[in-house]
TORKOL-4160 file (C-alpha; in steps of 0.2 Angstrom, whole numbers, padded with zeros to 4 digits, m for minus):
387
<pt num="1" X="m0808" Y="1100" Z="m0037"/>
<pt num="2" X="m0792" Y="1095" Z="m0047"/>
<pt num="3" X="m0783" Y="1092" Z="m0030"/>
<pt num="4" X="m0795" Y="1081" Z="m0022"/>
<pt num="5" X="m0796" Y="1071" Z="m0039"/>
<pt num="6" X="m0778" Y="1069" Z="m0039"/>
<pt num="7" X="m0778" Y="1062" Z="m0021"/>
<pt num="8" X="m0792" Y="1050" Z="m0026"/>
<pt num="9" X="m0782" Y="1044" Z="m0041"/>
<pt num="10" X="m0767" Y="1042" Z="m0030"/>
<pt num="11" X="m0776" Y="1032" Z="m0017"/>
<pt num="12" X="m0784" Y="1021" Z="m0030"/>
<pt num="13" X="m0767" Y="1018" Z="m0037"/>
<pt num="14" X="m0761" Y="1012" Z="m0021"/>
<pt num="15" X="m0776" Y="1001" Z="m0019"/>
<pt num="16" X="m0771" Y="0993" Z="m0036"/>
<pt num="17" X="m0753" Y="0989" Z="m0030"/>
<pt num="18" X="m0760" Y="0981" Z="m0015"/>
<pt num="19" X="m0774" Y="0972" Z="m0023"/>
<pt num="20" X="m0774" Y="0954" Z="m0026"/>
<pt num="21" X="m0764" Y="0948" Z="m0040"/>
<pt num="22" X="m0770" Y="0930" Z="m0039"/>
<pt num="23" X="m0775" Y="0923" Z="m0057"/>
<pt num="24" X="m0793" Y="0922" Z="m0052"/>
<pt num="25" X="m0794" Y="0940" Z="m0049"/>
<pt num="26" X="m0781" Y="0949" Z="m0059"/>
<pt num="27" X="m0780" Y="0952" Z="m0078"/>
<pt num="28" X="m0762" Y="0959" Z="m0075"/>
<pt num="29" X="m0754" Y="0944" Z="m0085"/>
<pt num="30" X="m0766" Y="0943" Z="m0098"/>
<pt num="31" X="m0767" Y="0960" Z="m0104"/>
<pt num="32" X="m0759" Y="0961" Z="m0121"/>
<pt num="33" X="m0745" Y="0974" Z="m0121"/>
<pt num="34" X="m0743" Y="0987" Z="m0135"/>
<pt num="35" X="m0749" Y="1004" Z="m0140"/>
<pt num="36" X="m0768" Y="1007" Z="m0144"/>
<pt num="37" X="m0772" Y="1015" Z="m0160"/>
<pt num="38" X="m0773" Y="1032" Z="m0152"/>
<pt num="39" X="m0755" Y="1029" Z="m0145"/>
<pt num="40" X="m0761" Y="1029" Z="m0127"/>
<pt num="41" X="m0753" Y="1018" Z="m0114"/>
<pt num="42" X="m0766" Y="1016" Z="m0101"/>
<pt num="43" X="m0785" Y="1012" Z="m0108"/>
<pt num="44" X="m0796" Y="1025" Z="m0116"/>
<pt num="45" X="m0812" Y="1014" Z="m0118"/>
<pt num="46" X="m0823" Y="1002" Z="m0109"/>
<pt num="47" X="m0835" Y="0989" Z="m0116"/>
<pt num="48" X="m0850" Y="0982" Z="m0108"/>
<pt num="49" X="m0856" Y="0965" Z="m0111"/>
<pt num="50" X="m0870" Y="0956" Z="m0102"/>
<pt num="51" X="m0881" Y="0941" Z="m0106"/>
<pt num="52" X="m0900" Y="0944" Z="m0110"/>
<pt num="53" X="m0909" Y="0943" Z="m0094"/>
<pt num="54" X="m0927" Y="0938" Z="m0091"/>
<pt num="55" X="m0934" Y="0940" Z="m0073"/>
<pt num="56" X="m0950" Y="0934" Z="m0066"/>
<pt num="57" X="m0958" Y="0921" Z="m0054"/>
<pt num="58" X="m0962" Y="0905" Z="m0064"/>
<pt num="59" X="m0951" Y="0911" Z="m0079"/>
<pt num="60" X="m0942" Y="0894" Z="m0078"/>
<pt num="61" X="m0957" Y="0887" Z="m0087"/>
<pt num="62" X="m0952" Y="0896" Z="m0103"/>
<pt num="63" X="m0936" Y="0888" Z="m0105"/>
<pt num="64" X="m0943" Y="0874" Z="m0118"/>
<pt num="65" X="m0950" Y="0887" Z="m0127"/>
<pt num="66" X="m0934" Y="0897" Z="m0129"/>
<pt num="67" X="m0925" Y="0881" Z="m0135"/>
<pt num="68" X="m0938" Y="0878" Z="m0148"/>
<pt num="69" X="m0937" Y="0896" Z="m0154"/>
<pt num="70" X="m0918" Y="0894" Z="m0156"/>
<pt num="71" X="m0921" Y="0879" Z="m0166"/>
<pt num="72" X="m0911" Y="0867" Z="m0153"/>
<pt num="73" X="m0913" Y="0848" Z="m0156"/>
<pt num="74" X="m0901" Y="0841" Z="m0143"/>
<pt num="75" X="m0899" Y="0850" Z="m0127"/>
<pt num="76" X="m0887" Y="0848" Z="m0113"/>
<pt num="77" X="m0895" Y="0850" Z="m0096"/>
<pt num="78" X="m0880" Y="0853" Z="m0083"/>
<pt num="79" X="m0885" Y="0853" Z="m0064"/>
<pt num="80" X="m0877" Y="0845" Z="m0048"/>
<pt num="81" X="m0882" Y="0830" Z="m0038"/>
<pt num="82" X="m0891" Y="0839" Z="m0024"/>
<pt num="83" X="m0902" Y="0849" Z="m0035"/>
<pt num="84" X="m0906" Y="0835" Z="m0048"/>
<pt num="85" X="m0917" Y="0830" Z="m0033"/>
<pt num="86" X="m0926" Y="0845" Z="m0031"/>
<pt num="87" X="m0942" Y="0852" Z="m0038"/>
<pt num="88" X="m0934" Y="0867" Z="m0049"/>
<pt num="89" X="m0925" Y="0854" Z="m0061"/>
<pt num="90" X="m0940" Y="0845" Z="m0062"/>
<pt num="91" X="m0948" Y="0861" Z="m0069"/>
<pt num="92" X="m0936" Y="0863" Z="m0083"/>
<pt num="93" X="m0938" Y="0844" Z="m0088"/>
<pt num="94" X="m0956" Y="0846" Z="m0089"/>
<pt num="95" X="m0955" Y="0862" Z="m0100"/>
<pt num="96" X="m0942" Y="0851" Z="m0111"/>
<pt num="97" X="m0955" Y="0837" Z="m0113"/>
<pt num="98" X="m0970" Y="0849" Z="m0115"/>
<pt num="99" X="m0961" Y="0857" Z="m0130"/>
<pt num="100" X="m0953" Y="0842" Z="m0138"/>
<pt num="101" X="m0934" Y="0845" Z="m0134"/>
<pt num="102" X="m0922" Y="0831" Z="m0133"/>
<pt num="103" X="m0911" Y="0831" Z="m0119"/>
<pt num="104" X="m0898" Y="0823" Z="m0108"/>
<pt num="105" X="m0894" Y="0827" Z="m0090"/>
<pt num="106" X="m0876" Y="0829" Z="m0084"/>
<pt num="107" X="m0878" Y="0830" Z="m0064"/>
<pt num="108" X="m0860" Y="0827" Z="m0060"/>
<pt num="109" X="m0855" Y="0846" Z="m0058"/>
<pt num="110" X="m0844" Y="0849" Z="m0043"/>
<pt num="111" X="m0848" Y="0863" Z="m0031"/>
<pt num="112" X="m0831" Y="0873" Z="m0031"/>
<pt num="113" X="m0826" Y="0865" Z="m0048"/>
<pt num="114" X="m0809" Y="0860" Z="m0052"/>
<pt num="115" X="m0799" Y="0859" Z="m0069"/>
<pt num="116" X="m0803" Y="0839" Z="m0067"/>
<pt num="117" X="m0821" Y="0842" Z="m0065"/>
<pt num="118" X="m0821" Y="0855" Z="m0079"/>
<pt num="119" X="m0813" Y="0843" Z="m0090"/>
<pt num="120" X="m0825" Y="0829" Z="m0086"/>
<pt num="121" X="m0840" Y="0839" Z="m0090"/>
<pt num="122" X="m0831" Y="0845" Z="m0107"/>
<pt num="123" X="m0829" Y="0827" Z="m0112"/>
<pt num="124" X="m0848" Y="0825" Z="m0109"/>
<pt num="125" X="m0851" Y="0839" Z="m0119"/>
<pt num="126" X="m0839" Y="0833" Z="m0134"/>
<pt num="127" X="m0847" Y="0816" Z="m0134"/>
<pt num="128" X="m0865" Y="0822" Z="m0133"/>
<pt num="129" X="m0863" Y="0834" Z="m0150"/>
<pt num="130" X="m0876" Y="0846" Z="m0142"/>
<pt num="131" X="m0882" Y="0861" Z="m0151"/>
<pt num="132" X="m0888" Y="0871" Z="m0135"/>
<pt num="133" X="m0885" Y="0871" Z="m0116"/>
<pt num="134" X="m0894" Y="0874" Z="m0100"/>
<pt num="135" X="m0886" Y="0876" Z="m0083"/>
<pt num="136" X="m0896" Y="0876" Z="m0069"/>
<pt num="137" X="m0889" Y="0880" Z="m0051"/>
<pt num="138" X="m0877" Y="0891" Z="m0043"/>
<pt num="139" X="m0862" Y="0898" Z="m0049"/>
<pt num="140" X="m0852" Y="0882" Z="m0051"/>
<pt num="141" X="m0864" Y="0875" Z="m0063"/>
<pt num="142" X="m0866" Y="0889" Z="m0073"/>
<pt num="143" X="m0846" Y="0890" Z="m0075"/>
<pt num="144" X="m0844" Y="0872" Z="m0078"/>
<pt num="145" X="m0857" Y="0873" Z="m0093"/>
<pt num="146" X="m0848" Y="0889" Z="m0100"/>
<pt num="147" X="m0833" Y="0878" Z="m0101"/>
<pt num="148" X="m0841" Y="0863" Z="m0107"/>
<pt num="149" X="m0849" Y="0874" Z="m0121"/>
<pt num="150" X="m0832" Y="0882" Z="m0125"/>
<pt num="151" X="m0821" Y="0867" Z="m0127"/>
<pt num="152" X="m0834" Y="0858" Z="m0136"/>
<pt num="153" X="m0836" Y="0871" Z="m0148"/>
<pt num="154" X="m0817" Y="0872" Z="m0150"/>
<pt num="155" X="m0812" Y="0853" Z="m0148"/>
<pt num="156" X="m0795" Y="0854" Z="m0155"/>
<pt num="157" X="m0790" Y="0868" Z="m0141"/>
<pt num="158" X="m0779" Y="0863" Z="m0126"/>
<pt num="159" X="m0787" Y="0865" Z="m0110"/>
<pt num="160" X="m0775" Y="0879" Z="m0105"/>
<pt num="161" X="m0776" Y="0889" Z="m0121"/>
<pt num="162" X="m0792" Y="0900" Z="m0114"/>
<pt num="163" X="m0786" Y="0899" Z="m0095"/>
<pt num="164" X="m0780" Y="0916" Z="m0088"/>
<pt num="165" X="m0762" Y="0918" Z="m0089"/>
<pt num="166" X="m0749" Y="0916" Z="m0080"/>
<pt num="167" X="m0757" Y="0898" Z="m0076"/>
<pt num="168" X="m0764" Y="0897" Z="m0094"/>
<pt num="169" X="m0761" Y="0905" Z="m0111"/>
<pt num="170" X="m0776" Y="0918" Z="m0110"/>
<pt num="171" X="m0779" Y="0916" Z="m0129"/>
<pt num="172" X="m0794" Y="0926" Z="m0135"/>
<pt num="173" X="m0809" Y="0915" Z="m0138"/>
<pt num="174" X="m0813" Y="0916" Z="m0158"/>
<pt num="175" X="m0823" Y="0900" Z="m0160"/>
<pt num="176" X="m0843" Y="0902" Z="m0161"/>
<pt num="177" X="m0851" Y="0895" Z="m0146"/>
<pt num="178" X="m0869" Y="0887" Z="m0144"/>
<pt num="179" X="m0883" Y="0895" Z="m0135"/>
<pt num="180" X="m0882" Y="0893" Z="m0117"/>
<pt num="181" X="m0897" Y="0898" Z="m0105"/>
<pt num="182" X="m0892" Y="0899" Z="m0087"/>
<pt num="183" X="m0905" Y="0897" Z="m0073"/>
<pt num="184" X="m0898" Y="0902" Z="m0056"/>
<pt num="185" X="m0904" Y="0895" Z="m0040"/>
<pt num="186" X="m0894" Y="0904" Z="m0029"/>
<pt num="187" X="m0891" Y="0923" Z="m0025"/>
<pt num="188" X="m0874" Y="0927" Z="m0026"/>
<pt num="189" X="m0862" Y="0923" Z="m0041"/>
<pt num="190" X="m0871" Y="0933" Z="m0054"/>
<pt num="191" X="m0864" Y="0920" Z="m0066"/>
<pt num="192" X="m0879" Y="0920" Z="m0077"/>
<pt num="193" X="m0873" Y="0938" Z="m0083"/>
<pt num="194" X="m0854" Y="0937" Z="m0084"/>
<pt num="195" X="m0840" Y="0929" Z="m0096"/>
<pt num="196" X="m0831" Y="0922" Z="m0082"/>
<pt num="197" X="m0829" Y="0904" Z="m0077"/>
<pt num="198" X="m0819" Y="0901" Z="m0061"/>
<pt num="199" X="m0811" Y="0885" Z="m0055"/>
<pt num="200" X="m0797" Y="0877" Z="m0045"/>
<pt num="201" X="m0781" Y="0872" Z="m0054"/>
<pt num="202" X="m0777" Y="0857" Z="m0043"/>
<pt num="203" X="m0759" Y="0855" Z="m0049"/>
<pt num="204" X="m0753" Y="0872" Z="m0043"/>
<pt num="205" X="m0767" Y="0873" Z="m0030"/>
<pt num="206" X="m0773" Y="0890" Z="m0035"/>
<pt num="207" X="m0790" Y="0897" Z="m0041"/>
<pt num="208" X="m0790" Y="0904" Z="m0058"/>
<pt num="209" X="m0803" Y="0905" Z="m0072"/>
<pt num="210" X="m0807" Y="0908" Z="m0090"/>
<pt num="211" X="m0813" Y="0927" Z="m0094"/>
<pt num="212" X="m0821" Y="0931" Z="m0112"/>
<pt num="213" X="m0836" Y="0940" Z="m0116"/>
<pt num="214" X="m0840" Y="0925" Z="m0129"/>
<pt num="215" X="m0843" Y="0913" Z="m0115"/>
<pt num="216" X="m0857" Y="0923" Z="m0107"/>
<pt num="217" X="m0874" Y="0914" Z="m0108"/>
<pt num="218" X="m0885" Y="0919" Z="m0121"/>
<pt num="219" X="m0900" Y="0921" Z="m0109"/>
<pt num="220" X="m0901" Y="0921" Z="m0090"/>
<pt num="221" X="m0918" Y="0916" Z="m0083"/>
<pt num="222" X="m0920" Y="0923" Z="m0065"/>
<pt num="223" X="m0934" Y="0915" Z="m0057"/>
<pt num="224" X="m0937" Y="0921" Z="m0039"/>
<pt num="225" X="m0947" Y="0905" Z="m0034"/>
<pt num="226" X="m0931" Y="0895" Z="m0034"/>
<pt num="227" X="m0923" Y="0904" Z="m0018"/>
<pt num="228" X="m0938" Y="0898" Z="m0008"/>
<pt num="229" X="m0928" Y="0882" Z="m0007"/>
<pt num="230" X="m0913" Y="0889" Z="0000"/>
<pt num="231" X="m0909" Y="0887" Z="0018"/>
<pt num="232" X="m0903" Y="0902" Z="0029"/>
<pt num="233" X="m0885" Y="0899" Z="0028"/>
<pt num="234" X="m0884" Y="0899" Z="0009"/>
<pt num="235" X="m0894" Y="0914" Z="0009"/>
<pt num="236" X="m0883" Y="0923" Z="0021"/>
<pt num="237" X="m0867" Y="0917" Z="0012"/>
<pt num="238" X="m0872" Y="0921" Z="m0005"/>
<pt num="239" X="m0879" Y="0938" Z="0000"/>
<pt num="240" X="m0862" Y="0942" Z="0007"/>
<pt num="241" X="m0855" Y="0937" Z="m0010"/>
<pt num="242" X="m0866" Y="0950" Z="m0019"/>
<pt num="243" X="m0859" Y="0963" Z="m0006"/>
<pt num="244" X="m0842" Y="0959" Z="m0010"/>
<pt num="245" X="m0844" Y="0958" Z="m0028"/>
<pt num="246" X="m0853" Y="0975" Z="m0028"/>
<pt num="247" X="m0840" Y="0984" Z="m0016"/>
<pt num="248" X="m0825" Y="0978" Z="m0027"/>
<pt num="249" X="m0831" Y="0982" Z="m0044"/>
<pt num="250" X="m0836" Y="0999" Z="m0036"/>
<pt num="251" X="m0819" Y="1002" Z="m0029"/>
<pt num="252" X="m0809" Y="0994" Z="m0043"/>
<pt num="253" X="m0796" Y="1005" Z="m0053"/>
<pt num="254" X="m0806" Y="1016" Z="m0066"/>
<pt num="255" X="m0804" Y="1009" Z="m0083"/>
<pt num="256" X="m0795" Y="1024" Z="m0090"/>
<pt num="257" X="m0780" Y="1022" Z="m0078"/>
<pt num="258" X="m0778" Y="1003" Z="m0082"/>
<pt num="259" X="m0763" Y="0999" Z="m0091"/>
<pt num="260" X="m0757" Y="0992" Z="m0103"/>
<pt num="261" X="m0769" Y="0998" Z="m0117"/>
<pt num="262" X="m0774" Y="0984" Z="m0128"/>
<pt num="263" X="m0767" Y="0985" Z="m0146"/>
<pt num="264" X="m0782" Y="0976" Z="m0152"/>
<pt num="265" X="m0799" Y="0976" Z="m0145"/>
<pt num="266" X="m0801" Y="0958" Z="m0145"/>
<pt num="267" X="m0788" Y="0959" Z="m0130"/>
<pt num="268" X="m0797" Y="0970" Z="m0120"/>
<pt num="269" X="m0800" Y="0961" Z="m0104"/>
<pt num="270" X="m0817" Y="0957" Z="m0095"/>
<pt num="271" X="m0811" Y="0965" Z="m0080"/>
<pt num="272" X="m0808" Y="0981" Z="m0086"/>
<pt num="273" X="m0809" Y="0993" Z="m0072"/>
<pt num="274" X="m0824" Y="1003" Z="m0064"/>
<pt num="275" X="m0834" Y="1013" Z="m0076"/>
<pt num="276" X="m0850" Y="1024" Z="m0076"/>
<pt num="277" X="m0861" Y="1009" Z="m0082"/>
<pt num="278" X="m0853" Y="0997" Z="m0070"/>
<pt num="279" X="m0855" Y="1009" Z="m0055"/>
<pt num="280" X="m0873" Y="1011" Z="m0057"/>
<pt num="281" X="m0877" Y="0993" Z="m0056"/>
<pt num="282" X="m0864" Y="0990" Z="m0041"/>
<pt num="283" X="m0872" Y="1004" Z="m0031"/>
<pt num="284" X="m0890" Y="0998" Z="m0034"/>
<pt num="285" X="m0885" Y="0981" Z="m0029"/>
<pt num="286" X="m0878" Y="0987" Z="m0013"/>
<pt num="287" X="m0893" Y="0996" Z="m0009"/>
<pt num="288" X="m0903" Y="0982" Z="m0011"/>
<pt num="289" X="m0891" Y="0971" Z="0000"/>
<pt num="290" X="m0893" Y="0984" Z="0014"/>
<pt num="291" X="m0913" Y="0983" Z="0012"/>
<pt num="292" X="m0917" Y="0965" Z="0010"/>
<pt num="293" X="m0903" Y="0953" Z="0016"/>
<pt num="294" X="m0908" Y="0953" Z="0034"/>
<pt num="295" X="m0926" Y="0950" Z="0030"/>
<pt num="296" X="m0921" Y="0936" Z="0017"/>
<pt num="297" X="m0911" Y="0927" Z="0030"/>
<pt num="298" X="m0923" Y="0929" Z="0044"/>
<pt num="299" X="m0938" Y="0923" Z="0035"/>
<pt num="300" X="m0938" Y="0909" Z="0021"/>
<pt num="301" X="m0955" Y="0914" Z="0016"/>
<pt num="302" X="m0952" Y="0932" Z="0012"/>
<pt num="303" X="m0953" Y="0931" Z="m0006"/>
<pt num="304" X="m0951" Y="0950" Z="m0009"/>
<pt num="305" X="m0935" Y="0950" Z="0001"/>
<pt num="306" X="m0928" Y="0934" Z="m0007"/>
<pt num="307" X="m0933" Y="0940" Z="m0025"/>
<pt num="308" X="m0924" Y="0957" Z="m0022"/>
<pt num="309" X="m0908" Y="0947" Z="m0018"/>
<pt num="310" X="m0910" Y="0937" Z="m0033"/>
<pt num="311" X="m0910" Y="0952" Z="m0043"/>
<pt num="312" X="m0896" Y="0960" Z="m0034"/>
<pt num="313" X="m0885" Y="0945" Z="m0038"/>
<pt num="314" X="m0889" Y="0949" Z="m0056"/>
<pt num="315" X="m0885" Y="0968" Z="m0054"/>
<pt num="316" X="m0868" Y="0964" Z="m0044"/>
<pt num="317" X="m0864" Y="0952" Z="m0059"/>
<pt num="318" X="m0866" Y="0965" Z="m0072"/>
<pt num="319" X="m0855" Y="0977" Z="m0061"/>
<pt num="320" X="m0840" Y="0966" Z="m0058"/>
<pt num="321" X="m0842" Y="0956" Z="m0074"/>
<pt num="322" X="m0836" Y="0971" Z="m0083"/>
<pt num="323" X="m0826" Y="0981" Z="m0070"/>
<pt num="324" X="m0818" Y="0967" Z="m0060"/>
<pt num="325" X="m0814" Y="0962" Z="m0043"/>
<pt num="326" X="m0799" Y="0966" Z="m0033"/>
<pt num="327" X="m0799" Y="0964" Z="m0014"/>
<pt num="328" X="m0801" Y="0945" Z="m0012"/>
<pt num="329" X="m0814" Y="0950" Z="0001"/>
<pt num="330" X="m0825" Y="0935" Z="m0003"/>
<pt num="331" X="m0811" Y="0922" Z="m0001"/>
<pt num="332" X="m0805" Y="0930" Z="0015"/>
<pt num="333" X="m0822" Y="0930" Z="0024"/>
<pt num="334" X="m0827" Y="0912" Z="0017"/>
<pt num="335" X="m0812" Y="0904" Z="0025"/>
<pt num="336" X="m0806" Y="0916" Z="0038"/>
<pt num="337" X="m0818" Y="0921" Z="0051"/>
<pt num="338" X="m0811" Y="0929" Z="0065"/>
<pt num="339" X="m0803" Y="0916" Z="0079"/>
<pt num="340" X="m0812" Y="0925" Z="0092"/>
<pt num="341" X="m0828" Y="0924" Z="0085"/>
<pt num="342" X="m0841" Y="0912" Z="0093"/>
<pt num="343" X="m0853" Y="0913" Z="0081"/>
<pt num="344" X="m0855" Y="0900" Z="0066"/>
<pt num="345" X="m0848" Y="0907" Z="0050"/>
<pt num="346" X="m0864" Y="0913" Z="0042"/>
<pt num="347" X="m0869" Y="0921" Z="0058"/>
<pt num="348" X="m0852" Y="0929" Z="0059"/>
<pt num="349" X="m0854" Y="0936" Z="0041"/>
<pt num="350" X="m0872" Y="0942" Z="0045"/>
<pt num="351" X="m0866" Y="0951" Z="0061"/>
<pt num="352" X="m0853" Y="0960" Z="0049"/>
<pt num="353" X="m0867" Y="0964" Z="0037"/>
<pt num="354" X="m0877" Y="0973" Z="0051"/>
<pt num="355" X="m0861" Y="0983" Z="0056"/>
<pt num="356" X="m0858" Y="0988" Z="0038"/>
<pt num="357" X="m0876" Y="0995" Z="0035"/>
<pt num="358" X="m0872" Y="1011" Z="0045"/>
<pt num="359" X="m0857" Y="1014" Z="0035"/>
<pt num="360" X="m0867" Y="1011" Z="0019"/>
<pt num="361" X="m0879" Y="1025" Z="0024"/>
<pt num="362" X="m0865" Y="1037" Z="0023"/>
<pt num="363" X="m0858" Y="1030" Z="0006"/>
<pt num="364" X="m0876" Y="1031" Z="m0002"/>
<pt num="365" X="m0875" Y="1049" Z="0000"/>
<pt num="366" X="m0860" Y="1050" Z="m0012"/>
<pt num="367" X="m0864" Y="1054" Z="m0030"/>
<pt num="368" X="m0861" Y="1048" Z="m0043"/>
<pt num="369" X="m0844" Y="1043" Z="m0036"/>
<pt num="370" X="m0833" Y="1047" Z="m0021"/>
<pt num="371" X="m0827" Y="1065" Z="m0024"/>
<pt num="372" X="m0813" Y="1066" Z="m0011"/>
<pt num="373" X="m0800" Y="1054" Z="m0002"/>
<pt num="374" X="m0811" Y="1055" Z="0013"/>
<pt num="375" X="m0826" Y="1050" Z="0004"/>
<pt num="376" X="m0815" Y="1035" Z="m0003"/>
<pt num="377" X="m0809" Y="1031" Z="0014"/>
<pt num="378" X="m0828" Y="1029" Z="0021"/>
<pt num="379" X="m0830" Y="1018" Z="0008"/>
<pt num="380" X="m0814" Y="1007" Z="0011"/>
<pt num="381" X="m0817" Y="1008" Z="0029"/>
<pt num="382" X="m0835" Y="1000" Z="0027"/>
<pt num="383" X="m0827" Y="0986" Z="0018"/>
<pt num="384" X="m0814" Y="0983" Z="0030"/>
<pt num="385" X="m0826" Y="0982" Z="0044"/>
<pt num="386" X="m0832" Y="0967" Z="0035"/>
<pt num="387" X="m0816" Y="0958" Z="0042"/>
């Protein structure tokens, strides 16, 4: 067994060298160098961090009671212009009113946020002096709210202080943050579970982010009823996001091979490599995608399928939020469909997903992880077929 494991380790190291080093996906630059207390140069531990999660149809109605239980007096509700006109946001505001919660709405969240849109939300949060936050929407809204909460709680910090190196300084977050409740309305990013906020840094035209366990939401309210408002294209694209997140975290370099080892646990990155707990969530997310994505896209009234995809998004978020992502599969697929493809982008993604399922049938027979180079090759071949 030792020889196959050595080959697997070699294959994973090769993958790491070829993996994306962009600031959005890589913590190569932000890991603090030095020897650990044990004297190791590679890491020897992993740390799981995830938001509290509450799941159920109609659970959004409880948000006002949650804020009341927290003692919140002045709440910021963040969303985007489109969602602000739809019933889900009215459900939240009705819950606020019913439970006597004072709130202000910020609906200027930008889809695919930038440093500029982050800073606009941060200024709103600073002026409002809020004691709690509610983010309702997709990953863009939840990530924007994380940043607003962070910098409003640390008002003297420069914007780049917490941004991942080498774009920013990658400082650890030490300021106490306010409670943040995330209510996802899409089934893709898993941002309600993670301590990561991604944005475009316009000056350098790169995508980067802030990664710290401290910024993860206090509570994620996963209400599958919101998915009934999603059109086919959004379900397809966000479902593919779940697929990529799960694949990338499952095939990430194992945590005990990552280097350098942090000299202090506060500098251990959020993206710390695959580990036995993240693996469970990633594999389960992949199984759900294989079973329910086609149904969720084809039938907008299939609440069972859409509910399961909503859960799969959270499962994949738990996986990649602790293991990391590394292949840039999502970015490649979102913006570079094959030029010869006559299908629309989301139809092309769906076609790739159907082809991928037959490979996944082989992968699901591997337990608990691939045990040989051949097994890993099957998994990588499955992911490469997405191209």
